[in-house]
N, C-alpha and C positions, 0 to 999 in steps of 0.2 A: 621763888616761885611765885607766880601771883595766885591770891585766895581762889580765884574763879575756875584755875587750873586743878587744884587740889580739891575743889568740891568736885569737881567733873569725874575726876580720879577714882575718889572715894564713892561715889554714888555707883559709876561702872563696876567698882568692884563689887559695893553692896548686893547688885543685879548677879552675882557670879560666885555666892558663898562665899563671898569676901575675898576672893581670886582676882589677880590683875597680873597680865603677861607685860613684858617688857615691851614686845611690839606694838599692844593695847594703848599701855601707857604713852609712847611717841607719837601716837594718831591723837592724842588730845594735847599734847604739846609738853609733856613730862618729859625729859632726857633721861639717859641711863646716869648721869649724874646726879640728877635732881634725886631718883630715887635711892640712890645709894645715901643720901643725905636724907632723906625719907626714912631709911631704915636706921641710921644711927640715930633720929631722934624719937625711934620706937614705934613711930607711926605706920610700919611695915615692917613685915619681917619677910626674909627671902628665904622661902621653902624648896626652891629646886632652881637648875640652872634657867632663868628667864621668867620667873614665876614669883610671885607676893602675894602676902596675904595680911589682912587686916588682922592685929592680935587677937580680935574676939573670937575669929574661928581657930584659933590653934589646938583647941581643947575636942575639936570634931572629930571624933574615930574614922570618918569618910575622906578627913583631908586629903591623905595622901593618895587616896584612889580618884579624887577629885580633879588633885594636882597631875597625875600623869593624865589623865583623861584630857584637861584644859590644856596641857602643853603639845598635844597632839597637832592642833591647828592653832599656835598660839595669837594669830591676827584675828580670827574668828569670835566674835561676843557667842555666849554659851546661850541665849537664848535663839539665835540664828541656827547653831549645830543641832540643837536638840529639834529644831523642826525640821531637821533633813538627816537625822542620825545614822543611815546606814553610810552615807558619804563621810561623815562626821565623825564615825568610829562609836562602836559598842563595847561596852562592858562583858565580858565573857570569860568562859570554863569556870576555873575555880573560883576567878573573882566574882561572877555573875552568882555563882551557888551561894558567895559567902553574904554578896550582896541582898539576892533573895534568903537567906535565914536555914538555908539546907544543907544537910549531912554536916559535917565535921573535916572534910578536906582541908590543908594546911594552904591558904594561899598565899604563900612565900615572896608571889610578886605579882604586881598589878599587871591583869591580862585584858587585852583590847584586841578587836578585830577592827580590819578596815578594809575595803575591798581591791585596795590597792597597794603597791610594795612600799613598805615604811621600814627604814632603817634605825633602828632606837638605839642610840648610846647611854642611854638614861639606866644606871643600875637600878636594879628590881623593876622592871618594865620590860614586857614581852608582848610583843604586837603579832596577831595571825591574819594571815591576808585569806579571806574569804567573801564573797558576796552572798550577802542576806537577803533574804525575801522580808518584807514589810510585816508579815504573820510572826517572824521569830522573834520581833522587837518590841518589848515594854519600857518602860521608865518606872524605876526605882529610885525614892529619895533625889528626884531630880535628875538622874542619871539614865541616859538609853543605855538596855541591860539586854540581854537576850533571856527569852521566855525560858520558863523552868523544862519546858520541854525540849527545847532547842539545847537548852545548857547538859542534858544531860546526855544528849546525841553528841555535843562535842567533846563532852567528858570522855567518852569511850572512845570517839575518834582520836583522841589525843594520847591515848592509852591508859588512862588512869583502871585502878582495879574494879574490874565489876561489881565487886561487892561492897566498895564504898560509892560506886556511882548509884548500886541499887538503894543505898540508904538516901541519897541526894534525892531519886524518882519518889521512892515510897513518902517520905518528907512534903514532897511537894504535892503527892495526892491528897495525904492526911491534912495539910494545909491550905487545901484549895487551890493550889499555885497553878494546876494543872489537872488532868484525868487522863484515865486509861487511852481514850481515844485519840485525844493530841500526843500522846507519847508514842502511841501507833504509829500517828502519820509520822513524827520526827525520826523514828528509828530504820523507817524502812530503806533507807542508804546504807544501812551499818549492820542490819540485821547477820547477814551473811559473814561475815568477816568475824563474829562472834557466836560461830556455832549454833545458830539458831535457823529454824526451819524457814521464818519467816518474823515481820517487828513483832507480831501480836503474840509470840511466845517470846520473844526476848525482853517485851513488856514485864508478861509474868515473871518471868526469870529473876529481872529486876526488882519488880515489887516485892518478890519473895524473899530475897537476898535483905531487903531493907526491911523485912520483918510483918510485914502485911501475911497473914494466914491465908492459907488457899481457900479455906472453908468460905472466906468473907470477901474475897478477891473477886469473883464474878458479881456478888452486888454491889461492892464499890464501883465497878466498872459501868453497870448499869444504872446505877442512880447519878453516878456524873455524865453519862451521854445523854440520859433524859433533861437534867439541868440545862446541858449545854446545847440540847436540839428537842424543846418542847414538843416539835410535832410528830418524830421519828417515832418508828416503831421499834422499841429495844430491842424485842427478840431477833429480827432482821439482821439491824445496825450493828449489832455487839457477836452474831454468830461466830465470827471467826476467832474473835476475841475469848471467847468462852469455851469452844473447843483447844483454844490452846492452853487456855486457862486449864483444862480439864486433864490434858496432857501433859503439863509442866507439873500438875499435884502427883500424877502417877507416877512420874521419874524423880521427883525430889521428895514426895511425901512419903512413898512407900505406902503404906495401910490409908493415908488421908486420903478421901476422893472428896473431889469438887460437887457440890451440890446439883444436881442436874434441873433442880426445882426453882432457883435464882432467877433466869431469865423468865419465866414465865411469869412468876410471880410480880414481875416489875409491871407488868400491864403492856399495854400498847402506845404509852409513854403520853 
């Protein structure tokens, strides 16, 4: 192997979290046999079928998830795929919750979402087929990942326990990863399947399950909305959410009553 080929290969890997695929190596003139020799020499490590890593990144906590994502489209460079995340694959479901640092769901397999059918034969990798909207996707640690709000909706759709999903939702609100308004929008398509009259009621139920006190729930939703939409009138924009919060408080909290003064206390925004 020429020195120039090795330099090109290592530079390519450096731009991809230390990862390179067999297909990418062949495009820069490095054969499968040469890759095997690089592994024998300790220059690369084989971390999955067709995916290699430089030794410096072997201790990365995200190595497994990054490897699974890179392997979805082994010929395409990471930078090209991140610029087109919906078609390239997005970290989702429990893997997304873990990447966001939300809740305590066990991410025992790497979950990814593509808009097209994909048959994965890799152990520990699960690929969902859904077409995401641009607003459903963000970037965390360089990886495209579903937003916190979309992640909550996906987890419910996949059948996760609502109390566990509630912890994810509440953590997201506490950390500022999402707000009540975004959750309401994301949950519109799943509310009725979870015995809620609307998305606002389901949002309230999840946040309460995650430990947000009904007495502060209305204030949190108002503040989040004012931050996200500085020109809005909080009372009008959140009237349905506030009504759902009061109703949920009566059902789940018994004697606990949601404060009627919270919407007016926030002002006109």
